[in-house]
C-alpha positions, -999 to +999 in steps of 0.1 A: +662+467-036+656+491-066+649+527-060+615+522-076+605+498-048+613+520-019+587+538+002+557+519-012+525+517+009+520+481-002+554+470+012+552+452+046+574+462+075+603+439+086+580+426+113+553+418+089+578+400+066+587+377+094+550+370+099+546+362+063+576+338+063+561+321+094+530+315+074+545+304+041+580+291+046+589+256+059+613+241+084+639+261+102+633+293+082+596+294+093+605+287+129+633+313+129+610+339+114+584+332+140+608+336+168+622+368+153+586+382+151+578+372+187+609+389+200+600+423+184+562+422+186+535+415+211+503+399+200+482+423+221+495+453+202+492+440+166+480+463+138+450+451+119+469+442+088+491+418+108+461+403+127+447+391+094+477+369+089+475+349+122+452+321+109+477+314+081+505+313+107+486+289+129+479+265+100+516+265+089+530+260+124+505+232+131+512+215+097+549+214+106+543+202+141+559+234+157+547+238+193+546+273+208+531+289+239+511+313+216+495+285+196+464+286+218+458+322+209+464+316+172+439+288+173+413+311+189+419+336+161+415+309+135+382+296+150+368+332+152+377+337+115+359+304+107+328+314+126+326+349+111+331+337+076+304+310+080+280+337+091+290+359+061+288+332+036+254+320+048+240+355+041+260+358+009+244+326-005+209+340+002+218+373-015+233+356-046+202+334-048+179+364-048+200+383-074+199+352-096+161+350-091+158+386-104+180+377-135+209+398-122+242+381-133+267+379-105+305+373-102+324+368-070+354+391-063+382+395-037+380+376-004+349+355-010+362+344-044+397+337-032+383+317-003+361+296-025+387+291-053+421+291-036+422+291+002+393+265+004+392+269+041+369+292+060+393+297+088+423+311+068+412+345+054+394+370+077+369+392+057+351+424+066+327+423+037+315+405+007+323+417-028+299+411-057+302+422-093+271+428-114+269+443-150+267+481-149+233+481-166+219+458-138+236+478-109+205+500-104+183+470-101+207+453-076+210+485-055+172+489-054+168+454-041+194+459-014+178+491-002+144+474-002+158+445+018+170+467+046+206+474+035+217+511+035+244+530+017+275+535+038+285+568+021+260+596+023+255+600-014+222+609-030+206+579-047+200+569-075+234+574-091+238+592-124+259+576-152+289+599-147+290+589-110+293+552-121+322+560-145+342+576-117+336+549-091+337+511-095+316+502-065+296+513-035+293+499+000+262+488+019+257+478+055+230+455+069+213+459+103+230+426+113+264+443+108+272+427+075+288+447+048+285+443+010+305+461-017+285+460-049+308+464-079+297+474-114+333+477-126+362+453-116+390+478-115+393+514-102+417+520-129+393+509-156+357+520-150+345+512-185+322+487-200+349+477-225+372+466-197+345+448-178+336+428-209+371+413-209+367+401-173+332+387-178+343+368-210+373+355-191+354+344-160+354+308-149+328+288-130+335+277-094+316+254-071+290+272-052+263+257-028+245+232-050+257+246-083+282+270-098+289+307-099+313+328-119+346+342-106+377+357-122+403+335-137+437+333-120+454+360-141+426+384-136+425+377-098+462+386-096+456+418-115+428+428-092+448+420-061+478+441-074+456+470-082+438+469-048+471+467-030+483+500-046+456+520-030+463+536+004+442+523+033+442+531+070+446+493+075+479+481+061+471+464+028+499+438+031+475+409+029+479+411-009+511+390-004+492+361+011+466+363-016+491+363-044+512+335-029+481+314-023+470+318-060+505+311-073+509+280-052+474+266-060+484+247-090+460+266-113+473+275-147+481+312-149+479+330-182+510+352-178+507+368-212+471+379-203+483+394-171+511+413-189+487+426-216+460+437-192+484+453-168+497+474-197+462+482-211+449+493-177+480+513-167+491+488-140+524+476-156+546+496-131+527+483-100+526+447-112+563+447-121+573+461-088+552+437-068+562+406-088+599+415-083+594+420-046+576+386-043+603+367-063+632+383-044+617+380-009+595+349-010+608+329-039+574+333-056+571+310-087+571+339-112+587+332-146+618+354-151+607+361-187+576+378-174+595+402-153+620+409-181+592+418-205+575+440-179+607+458-173+610+466-210+575+482-211+575+519-215+558+535-185+539+567-194+540+597-171+503+595-165+507+559-152+534+570-127+511+598-115+482+574-111+503+550-092+517+576-069+484+592-062+468+558-053+495+551-027+494+586-011+477+590+023+441+602+022+440+615+058+433+651+067+423+680+044+454+674+022+445+638+020+410+648+008+425+668-020+448+639-030+418+616-030+399+639-054+431+642-076+433+604-076+396+601-087+404+626-115+434+606-128+414+574-127+385+591-146+409+603-173+425+569-175+391+552-180+381+578-207+414+572-227+404+536-231+375+546-253+399+560-279+378+591-285+392+626-287+387+643-253+380+680-245+397+687-211+372+713-199+341+692-208+357+662-191+363+683-160+327+694-158+315+659-163+339+647-136+326+672-110+291+664-120+298+627-115+319+631-084+290+650-066+263+629-083+245+660-098+218+657-124+228+691-139+261+707-146+246+741-137+246+731-101+284+728-101+292+766-096+270+766-065+286+735-051+320+749-057+311+781-039+297+761-010+328+740-008+351+771-008+330+788+020+332+756+041+370+755+036+374+792+044+352+787+075+372+758+088+405+777+081+391+807+100+381+786+130+415+769+131+432+803+130+410+815+159+421+784+179+457+792+172+452+829+184+436+817+216+464+794+222+489+823+217+469+846+240+468+821+269+502+807+264+520+839+256+535+826+224+552+847+198+526+856+171+554+850+145+552+813+154+515+810+144 
């Protein structure tokens, strides 16, 4: 293992690797991995990231005629996934139909797109939401419709969004009274929140069968790029499912434009992440990745800003330190998107526009007041925390030097 590949949030644990091999390997190796996993793990204490893989394990064990006492539980998980996805897709079809009726172009992303184009089985990939891409200029119309239809924004951000807000973020989440969640995207990648980048994806989109007609989805190379980028970002739920998604795309038989993947990963500052993940897949799962692709990616010069962007994406966003790291990650992504325009940038002006967009403010003159409010809140929380520590010292008789 190279030093570059150590301590990456996208890397699965040893236990999760066994689970993946149970789902994708054949014969004795699949059975041995399954037994190793059972010896070290209990199905009742599984993390959510591993739970998502159980339907794939059930299908592979069943296909190979492997009997096991846990097979009944795996079948139950698979059936539950099928039922939940049927429910989600039924409402997604209705939503897409209404978007199209309002002349809003739509493109399927992530789980729903992968299920339709590659998994082709509603019981294999659990999904917590539906991801839809619309052109940025139509995003306001789409969000208005969702709100009027009873959906509400998940994050407490003042609506409507200003243009700067939509350059910093690539999507926003909605929740329905029935418990459904929808992520409405106006940009495909977090690394590339620009119309120029999205034009590439829209022009490269391919039609897939949908209900009684067709709908657009990303081509295979662009799917891989989106999966790799999404996997780099820290999540409280282990993002290891990216491995299953990539292996399913690679084994689907679809033609993959590797040169396109190489070029876009370089253009969108993802070459380091893509290279590391492809090497990992080839070394650990025998993924059918051309050796020449990896060699060319290894020769790419990785700029310092790309390394910073990659590292900030993978860092934990929990706690007050995590909150600061998240804001720093947004700033790096914002700067990355601006560089794609090729225009000369003024750092201070970009910083003001970033803060204005991050807080969705109509005027830059409100920024000083917001900064003062944020500082006061931070100092207030620090003061309260200090008082709690003092009380603990008073009642426990601790040394004040330890505080």
